[in-house]
Residue frames as a rotation matrix with the C-alpha (Angstrom) as fourth column:
MET 1
0.456 0.504 0.733 -27.89
-0.790 -0.150 0.595 -3.11
0.409 -0.851 0.330 49.34
ASN 2
-0.702 -0.646 -0.300 -26.04
-0.365 0.688 -0.627 -5.22
0.611 -0.331 -0.719 51.83
ILE 3
0.549 0.833 -0.073 -28.01
-0.441 0.363 0.821 -7.84
0.710 -0.418 0.567 53.83
PHE 4
-0.632 -0.697 0.339 -26.85
-0.645 0.231 -0.728 -8.80
0.430 -0.679 -0.595 57.25
ALA 5
0.419 0.770 -0.481 -28.42
-0.299 0.617 0.728 -12.07
0.857 -0.161 0.489 58.44
ILE 6
-0.422 -0.430 0.798 -28.26
-0.881 -0.013 -0.473 -13.09
0.214 -0.903 -0.374 62.12
GLY 7
-0.557 0.088 -0.826 -28.53
-0.028 0.992 0.125 -16.68
0.830 0.093 -0.550 63.34
ASP 8
0.345 0.768 -0.539 -30.51
0.446 0.371 0.815 -18.24
0.826 -0.521 -0.214 66.22
ILE 9
-0.193 -0.410 0.892 -30.37
-0.471 -0.758 -0.450 -15.98
0.861 -0.507 -0.047 69.31
HIS 10
0.157 0.382 -0.911 -32.25
0.459 0.788 0.410 -18.05
0.874 -0.483 -0.051 71.92
GLY 11
0.892 0.446 -0.081 -32.47
0.293 -0.432 0.853 -15.40
0.345 -0.784 -0.516 74.60
CYS 12
0.142 -0.930 -0.339 -28.80
0.975 0.072 0.212 -14.51
-0.173 -0.361 0.917 74.57
LEU 13
0.908 0.415 -0.064 -28.95
0.404 -0.905 -0.133 -10.76
-0.113 0.095 -0.989 75.11
THR 14
0.412 -0.821 -0.395 -25.28
-0.153 -0.489 0.858 -9.92
-0.898 -0.293 -0.327 75.73
GLU 15
-0.445 -0.633 0.633 -24.17
0.485 0.424 0.765 -11.67
-0.753 0.648 0.118 72.59
LEU 16
0.273 0.658 0.702 -26.93
0.962 -0.197 -0.189 -9.97
0.014 0.726 -0.687 70.52
THR 17
0.899 0.074 -0.431 -26.02
0.175 -0.964 0.198 -6.51
-0.401 -0.254 -0.880 71.86
ILE 18
-0.017 -0.986 -0.167 -22.38
-0.106 -0.165 0.981 -6.96
-0.994 0.034 -0.102 70.94
LEU 19
-0.465 -0.157 0.872 -23.23
0.758 0.439 0.483 -8.29
-0.458 0.885 -0.085 67.45
HIS 20
0.634 0.756 0.163 -25.66
0.764 -0.579 -0.283 -5.48
-0.120 0.304 -0.945 66.86
LYS 21
0.674 -0.438 -0.595 -22.97
-0.111 -0.856 0.504 -2.97
-0.730 -0.274 -0.626 67.63
LYS 22
-0.390 -0.860 0.328 -20.50
0.162 0.287 0.944 -4.69
-0.906 0.422 0.028 65.30
ILE 23
-0.152 0.420 0.895 -23.00
0.962 0.271 0.036 -4.68
-0.227 0.866 -0.446 62.48
LEU 24
0.780 0.624 -0.048 -24.14
0.609 -0.775 -0.171 -1.10
-0.143 0.104 -0.984 62.95
THR 25
0.583 -0.659 -0.476 -20.56
-0.378 -0.738 0.558 0.18
-0.719 -0.145 -0.679 63.05
HIS 26
0.094 -0.545 0.833 -19.26
0.621 0.686 0.379 -2.07
-0.778 0.482 0.403 60.22
GLU 27
-0.611 -0.436 -0.660 -17.76
-0.151 -0.755 0.638 -0.30
-0.777 0.490 0.396 57.28
LYS 28
-0.945 0.282 0.166 -20.11
0.271 0.388 0.881 -2.11
0.184 0.877 -0.443 54.96
PHE 29
-0.242 0.934 -0.262 -23.30
0.947 0.168 -0.274 -1.08
-0.212 -0.315 -0.925 56.84
ASP 30
-0.929 0.084 0.360 -25.26
0.050 -0.937 0.347 1.82
0.367 0.340 0.866 55.44
VAL 31
-0.746 0.649 -0.147 -28.23
0.264 0.086 -0.961 2.71
-0.611 -0.756 -0.236 57.72
LYS 32
-0.318 0.678 -0.663 -30.13
-0.724 -0.625 -0.292 4.30
-0.612 0.388 0.689 54.81
THR 33
0.017 0.250 -0.968 -30.13
-0.949 0.308 0.063 1.30
0.314 0.918 0.243 52.51
ASP 34
-0.701 -0.491 -0.518 -28.98
-0.404 0.871 -0.280 -1.91
0.588 0.013 -0.809 54.27
LEU 35
0.378 0.921 -0.097 -31.10
-0.661 0.342 0.668 -4.61
0.648 -0.188 0.738 55.83
ILE 36
-0.751 -0.467 0.466 -30.81
-0.659 0.562 -0.500 -6.87
-0.028 -0.683 -0.730 58.92
ILE 37
0.206 0.788 -0.580 -32.61
-0.630 0.560 0.538 -10.24
0.749 0.255 0.612 58.64
TYR 38
-0.410 -0.241 0.880 -33.09
-0.867 0.402 -0.294 -12.30
-0.283 -0.883 -0.374 61.79
LEU 39
-0.571 0.110 -0.814 -33.46
-0.495 0.744 0.448 -16.04
0.655 0.659 -0.370 61.00
GLY 40
0.429 0.898 -0.101 -35.74
-0.427 0.300 0.853 -16.77
0.796 -0.323 0.512 63.97
ASP 41
0.388 -0.138 -0.911 -35.57
0.695 0.693 0.190 -18.50
0.606 -0.707 0.365 67.29
TYR 42
-0.032 -0.304 0.952 -35.39
-0.283 -0.911 -0.300 -15.39
0.958 -0.279 -0.057 69.49
ILE 43
0.311 0.373 0.874 -36.61
-0.923 -0.103 0.372 -17.24
0.229 -0.922 0.312 72.58
ASP 44
0.974 0.203 -0.103 -36.11
-0.155 0.923 0.353 -20.35
0.167 -0.328 0.930 74.76
ARG 45
0.554 -0.751 -0.361 -33.01
0.716 0.650 -0.253 -21.86
0.425 -0.118 0.898 76.41
GLY 46
-0.583 -0.755 0.299 -31.22
0.460 -0.611 -0.645 -18.55
0.669 -0.238 0.704 77.10
LYS 47
-0.487 0.331 -0.809 -32.29
0.850 -0.035 -0.526 -16.43
-0.202 -0.943 -0.264 80.04
ASN 48
-0.552 0.102 -0.827 -33.25
0.109 -0.975 -0.194 -13.12
-0.826 -0.197 0.527 78.37
SER 49
-0.468 0.411 0.783 -35.94
0.881 0.282 0.379 -13.75
-0.065 0.867 -0.494 75.70
LYS 50
0.598 0.756 -0.266 -37.95
0.746 -0.646 -0.161 -10.70
-0.294 -0.102 -0.950 76.67
GLU 51
0.360 -0.576 -0.734 -34.89
-0.038 -0.795 0.606 -8.44
-0.932 -0.190 -0.308 76.59
VAL 52
-0.655 -0.554 0.514 -33.77
0.441 0.272 0.855 -9.88
-0.613 0.787 0.066 73.23
ILE 53
-0.018 0.737 0.676 -37.07
0.992 -0.072 0.106 -8.82
0.127 0.672 -0.729 71.68
ASN 54
0.749 0.208 -0.629 -36.78
0.392 -0.904 0.169 -5.40
-0.534 -0.373 -0.759 73.31
GLN 55
-0.196 -0.931 -0.308 -33.33
0.076 -0.328 0.942 -5.02
-0.978 0.161 0.134 71.76
ILE 56
-0.664 -0.013 0.748 -34.67
0.716 0.280 0.640 -5.84
-0.217 0.960 -0.177 68.30
LEU 57
0.412 0.892 0.188 -37.65
0.908 -0.419 -0.006 -3.50
0.073 0.173 -0.982 68.71
LYS 58
0.387 -0.372 -0.844 -35.25
0.269 -0.830 0.489 -0.74
-0.882 -0.416 -0.222 69.76
LEU 59
-0.724 -0.673 0.150 -33.52
0.295 -0.105 0.950 -1.02
-0.623 0.732 0.274 66.32
LYS 60
-0.309 0.674 0.671 -36.82
0.937 0.094 0.337 -0.86
0.164 0.733 -0.660 64.54
LYS 61
0.658 0.539 -0.526 -37.71
0.672 -0.735 0.087 2.38
-0.340 -0.410 -0.846 66.39
LYS 62
-0.045 -0.776 -0.629 -34.44
0.016 -0.630 0.776 3.83
-0.999 0.025 0.041 65.13
GLU 63
0.738 0.491 -0.463 -35.77
-0.465 -0.126 -0.876 3.13
-0.489 0.862 0.136 61.61
ILE 64
-0.578 -0.813 -0.069 -33.08
-0.697 0.448 0.559 0.53
-0.424 0.372 -0.826 60.87
LYS 65
0.158 0.634 -0.757 -34.49
-0.923 0.367 0.115 -1.76
0.351 0.680 0.644 58.17
THR 66
-0.744 -0.370 0.557 -35.18
-0.575 0.779 -0.252 -5.23
-0.340 -0.507 -0.792 59.66
ILE 67
0.111 0.749 -0.653 -37.01
-0.713 0.517 0.473 -8.43
0.692 0.413 0.592 58.73
ASN 68
-0.442 -0.199 0.875 -37.92
-0.839 0.437 -0.325 -10.91
-0.318 -0.877 -0.360 61.43
LEU 69
-0.270 0.302 -0.914 -38.35
-0.554 0.728 0.404 -14.48
0.788 0.616 -0.029 60.38
MET 70
0.599 0.563 0.569 -40.16
-0.799 0.377 0.468 -17.14
0.049 -0.736 0.676 62.39
GLY 71
-0.643 -0.721 -0.257 -38.22
-0.646 0.692 -0.323 -20.04
0.411 -0.042 -0.911 63.95
ASN 72
-0.215 0.544 -0.811 -39.65
0.176 0.838 0.516 -23.35
0.961 -0.031 -0.276 65.22
HIS 73
-0.676 -0.052 -0.735 -39.32
0.735 0.021 -0.677 -22.14
0.051 -0.998 0.025 68.83
ASP 74
-0.902 0.380 -0.205 -41.25
-0.349 -0.922 -0.170 -18.97
-0.254 -0.082 0.964 67.96
GLU 75
-0.460 0.760 -0.459 -43.94
-0.351 0.319 0.880 -21.16
0.815 0.566 0.120 66.40
PHE 76
-0.454 0.296 -0.840 -44.55
0.755 0.629 -0.186 -22.72
0.473 -0.719 -0.509 69.83
MET 77
-0.818 0.138 -0.558 -45.19
0.291 -0.737 -0.610 -19.25
-0.496 -0.661 0.563 71.25
ILE 78
-0.779 0.532 -0.332 -47.49
-0.620 -0.573 0.536 -18.33
0.095 0.624 0.776 68.34
ASP 79
-0.410 0.643 -0.647 -49.49
0.071 0.730 0.680 -21.54
0.909 0.233 -0.344 68.58
PHE 80
-0.552 0.151 -0.820 -49.82
0.825 0.241 -0.511 -21.11
0.121 -0.959 -0.258 72.35
LEU 81
-0.799 0.182 -0.573 -50.83
0.106 -0.895 -0.433 -17.39
-0.591 -0.407 0.696 72.34
PHE 82
-0.568 0.507 -0.648 -52.90
-0.745 -0.652 0.143 -17.03
-0.350 0.564 0.748 69.20
ASN 83
-0.351 0.432 -0.831 -54.01
-0.527 0.642 0.557 -20.52
0.774 0.633 0.002 68.15
LYS 84
0.145 0.446 0.883 -54.75
-0.986 -0.005 0.165 -21.39
0.078 -0.895 0.439 71.77
LYS 85
0.325 -0.166 -0.931 -52.95
-0.184 0.955 -0.234 -24.73
0.928 0.248 0.279 71.59
ASN 86
0.823 -0.124 0.554 -52.23
-0.538 0.141 0.831 -26.56
-0.181 -0.982 0.049 74.84
ASN 87
0.735 -0.612 -0.290 -48.67
0.075 0.499 -0.863 -27.31
0.673 0.613 0.413 73.77
ILE 88
0.585 -0.494 0.644 -46.91
-0.788 -0.533 0.308 -26.59
0.191 -0.687 -0.701 77.08
LYS 89
0.720 -0.310 0.621 -45.83
-0.126 0.821 0.556 -30.21
-0.682 -0.479 0.553 77.84
ASN 90
0.659 -0.488 0.572 -44.02
0.752 0.430 -0.499 -30.42
-0.002 0.759 0.651 74.48
TRP 91
0.659 -0.382 0.648 -42.69
-0.036 -0.876 -0.481 -26.85
0.751 0.294 -0.591 74.56
LEU 92
0.854 -0.361 0.376 -41.07
-0.431 -0.085 0.898 -27.54
-0.293 -0.929 -0.228 77.95
ASN 93
0.599 -0.630 0.495 -38.62
0.593 0.764 0.254 -29.83
-0.538 0.142 0.831 76.10
PHE 94
0.271 -0.421 0.866 -37.51
0.846 -0.325 -0.423 -26.83
0.460 0.847 0.268 74.05
GLY 95
-0.693 -0.697 -0.186 -36.76
0.684 -0.553 -0.477 -24.36
0.230 -0.457 0.859 76.85
LEU 96
0.162 0.873 0.461 -40.17
0.477 -0.478 0.737 -22.78
0.864 0.100 -0.494 77.58
ASP 97
0.562 0.163 -0.811 -39.42
0.827 -0.080 0.557 -22.23
0.026 -0.983 -0.180 81.24
GLN 98
-0.483 -0.805 -0.346 -36.62
0.765 -0.579 0.281 -19.72
-0.427 -0.129 0.895 80.50
THR 99
-0.698 0.262 0.667 -38.79
0.381 -0.652 0.655 -17.73
0.606 0.711 0.355 78.13
ILE 100
0.365 0.928 -0.080 -41.74
0.505 -0.125 0.854 -17.55
0.782 -0.352 -0.514 80.59
ARG 101
0.263 -0.385 -0.885 -39.36
0.935 -0.125 0.333 -16.64
-0.239 -0.915 0.327 83.43
SER 102
-0.726 -0.653 0.213 -38.04
0.687 -0.695 0.211 -13.68
0.011 0.300 0.954 81.42
TYR 103
-0.344 0.711 0.614 -41.60
-0.016 -0.658 0.753 -12.26
0.939 0.249 0.238 81.57
GLY 104
-0.665 -0.030 0.746 -41.71
-0.693 -0.348 -0.631 -12.77
0.278 -0.937 0.210 85.35
ILE 105
0.515 0.854 0.077 -43.71
-0.845 0.491 0.211 -16.01
0.142 -0.174 0.974 85.37
GLU 106
-0.683 -0.613 0.396 -42.66
-0.663 0.749 0.017 -19.39
-0.307 -0.251 -0.918 86.87
VAL 107
-0.259 0.591 -0.764 -44.31
-0.732 0.396 0.554 -22.10
0.630 0.702 0.330 84.79
VAL 108
-0.743 -0.084 -0.664 -44.03
0.243 0.890 -0.385 -24.63
0.623 -0.448 -0.641 87.57
ASP 109
-0.886 0.463 0.017 -46.49
-0.237 -0.423 -0.875 -22.53
-0.398 -0.779 0.485 89.63
PHE 110
-0.089 0.891 -0.445 -49.06
-0.981 -0.157 -0.118 -23.45
-0.175 0.426 0.888 87.10
ILE 111
0.116 0.121 -0.986 -48.25
-0.651 0.759 0.016 -26.98
0.750 0.640 0.167 85.88
LYS 112
-0.864 -0.413 0.287 -47.74
-0.470 0.460 -0.753 -28.34
0.179 -0.786 -0.592 89.37
ASP 113
-0.280 0.874 0.397 -51.49
-0.470 0.235 -0.851 -29.07
-0.837 -0.425 0.345 89.20
GLY 114
-0.039 0.186 0.982 -51.28
0.617 0.777 -0.123 -30.65
-0.786 0.601 -0.145 85.77
PHE 115
-0.929 -0.364 -0.061 -51.75
0.120 -0.455 0.882 -29.58
-0.349 0.813 0.467 82.13
GLY 116
-0.102 0.976 0.192 -55.55
0.868 0.182 -0.462 -29.18
-0.486 0.119 -0.866 82.09
ASP 117
-0.192 0.079 0.978 -56.96
0.811 -0.549 0.204 -26.61
0.553 0.832 0.042 79.65
ASP 118
0.842 0.532 0.093 -58.27
0.381 -0.707 0.596 -24.38
0.383 -0.467 -0.797 82.44
ILE 119
0.514 -0.752 -0.413 -54.72
0.489 -0.138 0.861 -24.21
-0.704 -0.645 0.297 83.94
ILE 120
-0.417 -0.717 0.558 -53.11
0.853 -0.096 0.514 -23.56
-0.315 0.690 0.652 80.57
ASP 121
0.227 0.579 0.783 -55.71
0.758 -0.610 0.231 -20.90
0.611 0.541 -0.578 79.68
ASN 122
0.940 0.092 -0.330 -54.94
0.312 -0.625 0.716 -19.07
-0.141 -0.775 -0.616 82.86
LEU 123
0.044 -0.997 -0.063 -51.20
0.587 -0.025 0.809 -19.22
-0.808 -0.073 0.584 82.09
ARG 124
-0.314 -0.115 0.942 -51.86
0.937 -0.199 0.288 -17.91
0.154 0.973 0.170 78.57
ASN 125
0.637 0.670 0.382 -53.94
0.588 -0.743 0.320 -14.98
0.498 0.021 -0.867 79.84
ILE 126
0.808 -0.398 -0.434 -51.31
0.230 -0.466 0.854 -13.95
-0.542 -0.790 -0.285 82.36
LEU 127
-0.212 -0.922 0.325 -48.50
0.736 0.068 0.673 -14.21
-0.643 0.382 0.664 79.77
LEU 128
0.031 0.332 0.943 -50.46
0.903 -0.414 0.116 -12.11
0.428 0.848 -0.313 77.28
GLU 129
0.927 0.374 -0.030 -50.89
0.334 -0.785 0.521 -9.45
0.171 -0.493 -0.853 79.99
LYS 130
0.465 -0.835 -0.293 -47.20
0.303 -0.161 0.939 -9.50
-0.832 -0.526 0.177 80.92
MET 131
-0.205 -0.590 0.781 -46.08
0.918 0.162 0.362 -9.36
-0.340 0.791 0.508 77.29
GLY 132
-0.095 0.284 -0.954 -48.12
-0.024 -0.959 -0.283 -6.42
-0.995 -0.004 0.098 76.24
GLU 133
0.801 0.598 -0.028 -49.23
-0.007 -0.038 -0.999 -5.35
-0.598 0.801 -0.026 72.78
GLU 134
0.453 -0.669 -0.590 -45.76
-0.880 -0.442 -0.174 -4.57
-0.145 0.598 -0.788 71.43
HIS 135
-0.609 -0.710 0.354 -44.36
-0.657 0.702 0.276 -8.00
-0.444 -0.065 -0.894 72.08
THR 136
-0.023 0.642 0.767 -47.48
0.202 0.754 -0.625 -9.90
-0.979 0.141 -0.147 70.99
ASN 137
0.858 0.320 -0.401 -47.43
-0.275 -0.373 -0.886 -7.93
-0.433 0.871 -0.232 67.73
PHE 138
-0.111 -0.956 -0.272 -43.79
-0.941 0.013 0.338 -8.89
-0.319 0.294 -0.901 67.25
PHE 139
-0.674 -0.140 0.726 -44.73
-0.113 0.990 0.086 -12.54
-0.730 -0.024 -0.683 67.23
LYS 140
0.370 0.919 0.134 -47.86
0.180 0.070 -0.981 -11.91
-0.911 0.387 -0.139 65.12
ASN 141
0.810 -0.029 -0.586 -45.82
-0.488 -0.588 -0.646 -10.26
-0.326 0.809 -0.490 62.39
LEU 142
-0.193 -0.915 0.355 -43.01
-0.392 0.404 0.827 -12.84
-0.899 0.021 -0.437 61.98
GLU 143
0.462 0.295 -0.836 -42.45
-0.879 0.031 -0.475 -13.98
-0.114 0.955 0.273 58.43
LEU 144
0.845 -0.059 0.532 -41.61
0.005 0.995 0.102 -17.43
-0.535 -0.084 0.841 57.06
SER 145
0.122 -0.816 0.565 -39.02
0.930 0.294 0.223 -16.43
-0.347 0.498 0.794 54.49
SER 146
0.588 -0.023 -0.809 -37.33
-0.197 -0.974 -0.116 -13.56
-0.785 0.227 -0.577 52.73
THR 147
0.415 -0.393 0.820 -35.97
0.810 0.570 -0.137 -13.53
-0.414 0.721 0.555 49.23
SER 148
0.185 -0.411 -0.893 -33.48
-0.422 -0.854 0.305 -11.47
-0.887 0.321 -0.331 47.29
GLU 149
0.512 0.001 -0.859 -32.24
-0.857 0.070 -0.511 -12.01
0.060 0.998 0.037 43.75
LYS 150
-0.169 -0.725 -0.668 -29.63
-0.606 0.611 -0.510 -14.53
0.777 0.319 -0.542 44.76
TYR 151
-0.931 -0.363 -0.043 -30.62
-0.149 0.486 -0.861 -15.69
0.334 -0.795 -0.506 48.27
LEU 152
0.229 0.959 -0.164 -33.46
-0.096 0.190 0.977 -17.28
0.969 -0.208 0.135 50.10
PHE 153
-0.778 -0.439 0.449 -33.45
-0.440 -0.130 -0.889 -16.62
0.448 -0.889 -0.092 53.90
VAL 154
0.389 0.869 -0.305 -35.35
-0.296 0.431 0.852 -19.12
0.872 -0.241 0.425 56.08
HIS 155
0.541 -0.169 0.824 -35.08
-0.840 -0.069 0.538 -20.48
-0.034 -0.983 -0.180 59.55
ALA 156
0.393 -0.288 0.873 -34.26
-0.330 0.842 0.426 -24.14
-0.858 -0.456 0.236 59.07
GLY 157
-0.778 -0.628 0.022 -33.87
-0.211 0.294 0.932 -24.84
-0.592 0.720 -0.362 55.35
ILE 158
0.019 0.746 -0.666 -35.81
-0.992 -0.071 -0.108 -26.44
-0.128 0.663 0.738 52.58
ASP 159
0.365 0.155 0.918 -36.87
-0.059 0.988 -0.144 -29.82
-0.929 -0.002 0.369 51.29
PRO 160
-0.541 -0.697 -0.471 -34.52
-0.469 -0.215 0.857 -30.48
-0.698 0.684 -0.210 48.33
LYS 161
-0.706 0.298 0.643 -37.06
0.580 0.764 0.283 -32.75
-0.407 0.573 -0.711 46.72
LYS 162
0.409 0.912 0.001 -39.43
0.809 -0.362 -0.462 -29.78
-0.421 0.190 -0.887 46.15
LYS 163
-0.088 -0.301 0.949 -39.19
0.676 -0.718 -0.165 -26.65
0.732 0.627 0.267 44.09
LEU 164
-0.925 -0.329 -0.189 -38.61
0.355 -0.579 -0.734 -23.48
0.132 -0.746 0.652 46.14
GLU 165
-0.668 0.694 0.269 -42.11
-0.634 -0.720 0.283 -22.21
0.391 0.019 0.920 45.49
ASP 166
0.188 0.735 -0.651 -43.56
-0.231 0.677 0.698 -25.49
0.955 0.019 0.297 46.78
GLN 167
-0.757 -0.551 -0.351 -41.89
0.226 0.283 -0.932 -25.42
0.612 -0.785 -0.089 50.20
SER 168
0.345 0.912 -0.224 -44.22
0.468 0.040 0.883 -25.62
0.814 -0.409 -0.413 53.20
LYS 169
0.557 -0.085 0.826 -44.16
-0.666 -0.640 0.383 -23.90
0.496 -0.764 -0.412 56.61
GLN 170
0.936 -0.192 0.294 -42.95
-0.056 0.746 0.664 -27.21
-0.347 -0.638 0.688 58.07
ASP 171
0.575 -0.747 0.334 -40.05
0.758 0.332 -0.562 -27.23
0.308 0.576 0.757 55.58
PHE 172
0.232 -0.483 0.844 -38.94
-0.001 -0.868 -0.496 -23.68
0.973 0.115 -0.202 56.39
LEU 173
0.486 0.042 0.873 -39.17
-0.788 -0.410 0.459 -24.19
0.377 -0.911 -0.166 60.20
TRP 174
0.639 -0.078 0.765 -38.05
-0.533 0.673 0.513 -27.76
-0.555 -0.735 0.388 60.80
SER 175
0.891 -0.215 -0.400 -36.02
-0.251 0.500 -0.828 -29.01
0.378 0.839 0.392 57.75
ARG 176
0.041 -0.935 0.351 -33.03
-0.826 0.166 0.539 -31.25
-0.563 -0.312 -0.765 58.43
SER 177
0.925 0.267 0.270 -31.94
-0.087 0.842 -0.533 -33.77
-0.370 0.469 0.802 55.82
SER 178
0.099 -0.946 0.308 -28.74
0.405 0.321 0.856 -35.40
-0.909 0.040 0.415 54.56
GLU 179
0.157 -0.009 0.988 -29.64
0.987 -0.042 -0.157 -34.20
0.043 0.999 0.002 51.03
PHE 180
0.901 0.229 0.369 -29.90
0.238 -0.971 0.022 -30.59
0.363 0.068 -0.929 52.14
PHE 181
0.778 -0.628 -0.006 -26.73
-0.249 -0.318 0.915 -30.77
-0.576 -0.711 -0.404 54.25
ASP 182
0.419 -0.637 0.647 -24.67
0.806 0.589 0.058 -32.32
-0.418 0.497 0.761 51.41
LYS 183
-0.179 -0.593 -0.785 -21.94
0.154 -0.805 0.573 -29.93
-0.972 -0.018 0.236 50.25
ASP 184
-0.947 -0.182 0.264 -23.04
0.258 0.056 0.965 -30.66
-0.190 0.982 -0.006 46.64
PHE 185
-0.040 0.994 -0.097 -26.58
0.816 -0.024 -0.578 -29.59
-0.577 -0.102 -0.811 47.27
LYS 186
-0.975 -0.224 -0.018 -27.83
0.167 -0.776 0.609 -27.13
-0.150 0.590 0.793 44.61
THR 187
0.029 0.997 0.068 -31.02
0.893 0.005 -0.449 -25.20
-0.448 0.074 -0.891 44.02
ASP 188
0.381 0.228 0.896 -32.22
0.788 -0.587 -0.186 -21.96
0.484 0.777 -0.403 42.32
LYS 189
0.594 -0.191 0.781 -31.06
-0.362 -0.931 0.047 -19.68
0.718 -0.310 -0.623 45.13
ILE 190
-0.554 -0.777 -0.298 -28.45
0.067 0.316 -0.946 -19.85
0.830 -0.544 -0.123 47.91
ILE 191
0.538 0.790 -0.295 -30.20
0.295 0.152 0.944 -20.89
0.790 -0.594 -0.151 51.12
VAL 192
-0.605 -0.639 0.475 -29.23
-0.233 -0.429 -0.873 -18.90
0.761 -0.639 0.111 54.22
HIS 193
0.510 0.828 -0.233 -30.49
-0.122 0.338 0.933 -20.54
0.852 -0.447 0.273 57.44
GLY 194
-0.380 -0.490 0.785 -29.94
-0.889 -0.040 -0.455 -21.46
0.254 -0.871 -0.420 61.06
HIS 195
0.572 0.818 0.052 -31.79
-0.769 0.513 0.382 -24.09
0.286 -0.258 0.923 63.20
THR 196
0.870 -0.362 -0.335 -29.07
0.385 0.923 0.003 -26.76
0.308 -0.131 0.942 63.14
PRO 197
0.805 -0.592 0.049 -26.22
-0.511 -0.647 0.566 -25.60
-0.303 -0.480 -0.823 65.44
GLU 198
0.740 -0.668 -0.075 -22.70
0.433 0.559 -0.707 -26.16
0.514 0.491 0.703 64.18
LEU 199
0.353 -0.691 -0.631 -19.32
0.800 -0.127 0.586 -25.53
-0.485 -0.712 0.508 65.76
ASP 200
-0.678 -0.571 -0.462 -18.42
0.175 -0.737 0.653 -23.31
-0.713 0.362 0.600 62.84
ILE 201
0.133 0.713 -0.689 -20.32
-0.631 -0.475 -0.614 -21.48
-0.765 0.516 0.386 60.14
VAL 202
-0.121 -0.094 0.988 -21.12
0.590 0.794 0.148 -23.69
-0.799 0.601 -0.040 57.14
SER 203
0.184 0.109 -0.977 -20.42
-0.589 -0.783 -0.199 -21.97
-0.787 0.612 -0.080 53.81
HIS 204
-0.310 -0.142 0.940 -21.22
0.534 0.792 0.295 -24.25
-0.787 0.593 -0.170 50.92
PRO 205
-0.960 -0.123 0.253 -21.86
0.280 -0.479 0.832 -23.03
0.018 0.869 0.494 47.34
TYR 206
-0.424 0.880 0.216 -25.67
-0.036 -0.255 0.966 -23.15
0.905 0.402 0.140 47.74
ARG 207
0.620 0.655 -0.432 -26.08
0.422 0.186 0.887 -23.26
0.662 -0.732 -0.161 51.53
ILE 208
-0.516 -0.680 0.521 -24.93
-0.135 -0.536 -0.834 -21.00
0.846 -0.500 0.184 54.38
ASN 209
0.505 0.616 -0.605 -25.70
0.564 0.295 0.771 -22.03
0.653 -0.731 -0.198 58.00
ILE 210
-0.318 -0.653 0.687 -24.99
-0.122 -0.690 -0.713 -19.38
0.940 -0.310 0.140 60.59
ASP 211
0.797 0.515 0.317 -26.39
-0.431 0.115 0.895 -21.08
0.424 -0.850 0.313 63.65
THR 212
-0.168 -0.944 -0.284 -23.33
-0.218 0.317 -0.923 -21.51
0.961 -0.093 -0.259 65.90
GLY 213
0.161 0.351 -0.923 -25.27
0.661 0.656 0.364 -22.62
0.733 -0.669 -0.126 68.96
CYS 214
-0.210 -0.336 0.918 -25.20
-0.205 -0.903 -0.377 -19.35
0.956 -0.268 0.121 70.86
TYR 215
0.612 0.545 0.573 -27.07
-0.635 -0.094 0.767 -20.59
0.472 -0.833 0.288 73.92
PHE 216
0.945 -0.327 -0.002 -24.30
0.255 0.733 0.631 -23.19
-0.205 -0.597 0.776 74.59
SER 217
0.246 -0.900 0.359 -21.31
0.937 0.125 -0.328 -21.84
0.250 0.417 0.874 72.76
GLY 218
0.252 -0.077 -0.965 -21.70
0.512 -0.835 0.200 -18.11
-0.821 -0.544 -0.172 73.49
ILE 219
-0.819 -0.552 -0.157 -21.12
0.122 -0.434 0.893 -17.36
-0.561 0.712 0.423 69.79
LEU 220
0.403 0.915 -0.009 -23.84
0.336 -0.158 -0.929 -15.55
-0.851 0.371 -0.371 67.82
SER 221
-0.587 -0.745 0.319 -22.95
0.476 0.002 0.880 -15.38
-0.655 0.668 0.353 64.14
SER 222
0.528 0.664 -0.530 -23.89
-0.071 -0.587 -0.806 -13.25
-0.846 0.463 -0.263 61.13
VAL 223
-0.348 -0.578 0.738 -23.14
0.818 0.197 0.540 -13.03
-0.458 0.792 0.405 57.41
CYS 224
0.049 0.271 -0.961 -23.12
-0.314 -0.910 -0.272 -9.93
-0.948 0.315 0.040 55.17
LEU 225
-0.340 -0.052 0.939 -24.27
0.752 0.584 0.305 -10.63
-0.565 0.810 -0.160 51.67
ASN 226
-0.183 0.299 -0.936 -25.04
-0.468 -0.864 -0.185 -8.61
-0.864 0.404 0.298 48.54
ASP 227
0.645 0.502 0.576 -26.80
0.236 0.586 -0.775 -9.68
-0.727 0.636 0.259 45.29
ASN 228
0.939 -0.272 -0.210 -24.17
-0.312 -0.417 -0.854 -7.87
0.144 0.867 -0.476 43.27
SER 229
-0.078 -0.990 0.116 -21.21
-0.938 0.034 -0.345 -9.75
0.337 -0.136 -0.932 44.82
ASP 230
0.454 0.149 -0.878 -20.21
-0.021 0.987 0.157 -13.26
0.891 -0.053 0.451 45.71
ASP 231
-0.611 -0.698 0.373 -18.45
-0.335 -0.199 -0.921 -12.03
0.717 -0.688 -0.112 48.85
ARG 232
0.557 0.670 -0.491 -19.55
0.328 0.365 0.871 -13.59
0.763 -0.646 -0.016 52.14
ILE 233
-0.407 -0.688 0.600 -18.43
-0.329 -0.503 -0.800 -11.56
0.852 -0.523 -0.022 55.12
PHE 234
0.349 0.485 -0.802 -18.85
0.514 0.616 0.597 -13.54
0.784 -0.620 -0.034 58.37
MET 235
-0.507 -0.466 0.725 -18.78
-0.399 -0.619 -0.677 -11.99
0.764 -0.632 0.128 61.84
SER 236
0.194 0.584 -0.789 -19.80
0.637 0.537 0.554 -12.90
0.746 -0.609 -0.268 65.35
ASN 237
0.908 0.198 0.369 -19.89
-0.147 -0.674 0.724 -11.36
0.392 -0.712 -0.583 68.78
SER 238
0.777 -0.626 0.061 -16.58
0.211 0.351 0.912 -13.02
-0.593 -0.696 0.405 69.57
THR 239
0.170 -0.753 0.635 -14.53
0.985 0.106 -0.137 -11.90
0.035 0.649 0.760 66.55
ASN 240
-0.389 -0.475 -0.789 -12.57
0.472 -0.839 0.271 -8.72
-0.791 -0.267 0.551 66.18
């Protein structure tokens, strides 16, 4: 089985559509057996968060095998919708306004009168209504990690000071450390992640980072892996 992992999308619909087509028509892709793993951060910053999720759901309906991991941006949405946190002021720093706008809501129409719980509750109720059950279920069902024999797929990374089985949600969603980024970093599995945008894909012996900053670079990257091979096939929306 080949596993195609896709990095942080951040509302970039055109780039995702092109990359999907490249993966689905790739000589290595077998629709009956192969898997696409999204490393999270579907929303914020880019203009088309809603349409990005529609695009992913469309693949699921075609019975293409997919796993959707949670990113730290997606956690903001989950906390807001389902844990009823008033986190709007903080989330605004991460691109909330673009996400809300993709669902036909202008956040400024609400917060112009402050961030009181009654105002935020009203915003939450309207967003839930606009999103509908299919999209809310998408966020409810996001996973923190996915494991194969050789690889661990997570959004941000891990804490190198802990065993893999001891990693926390915070570690998987927010990790950034010099120890983890060191080219000589080593652990029980090869960590495949996004979260920290780089100009180019990082391919170290025990760490692969495929976040190439799509929302500012226009490059959405992917890697094809297989437990029975050491090959790493990288592709993006911008490569031939």
